N, C-alpha and C positions, 0 to 999 in steps of 0.2 A: 245779345253778345253786341260791343260797340262799333258801329259802324263809322268809318273816318274817309275825310272828304280830303281834296284836294283844293288848295289853294295859294297861287305864288302869288306872296305877299309883297315882293320887289316889283313884280309887272305881273300885273291882274288879268289883261289880257292876252297872257302867254301861259297856254295847255301843257308846257314841257318846263322842271327844273331839274338840277342835280344839285342833290342835296346825299352830305355824309354822315354814316349813321350815326357818329361821335356827336354830330351837330343835332341829330333829332333827340340822341338821349338826355343831351343838356339843355333842351327850350323846357325853359320854367313854365310857362304857360301851357303844356302840351297835358291833357285831361285822359287820356288811357294809358297803359303799357302795354309795351311793346312785347312784352312775354307772354299777357294776356291773349287769349285767342280774340281776335278780331276780324270784321270785314273793310277791306280796301275798296273804294269805288274808283278807282283806278288801276292803270298799267302801272309795276313796278319792273326794274331789271338792277336785280341785287348783283354788285359784284365782293366778292370776297378775295383777299388777298392776304391774309393771315390769318392762322389761329383752326377753332375747332368747336364742332358744336352740333347743334340740329336747326334746322331750319324748317318749320310747320306749314304744308300750304293743301287749302281747303283738307285738311284733319288727316292729312300724311305728313309726316316726321323724315326728311330725308337729312343725310350724316352731311356735315360739312367738314371737309382738310384741305389744310393749304398748307 
């Protein structure tokens, strides 16, 4: 399973960043699919403001309704 690490490219000394999901999806150098199961080695707070679908955490799916 792919392990994803955090790196703030704008401020390498920072351990915090705000990133829009659309920007993550549009990155050309990304080496994994966000729809495939993966492990992240950082904390993530995700805000959903529209749409619907499912988000999986630790192999448990949660329905998202906005």
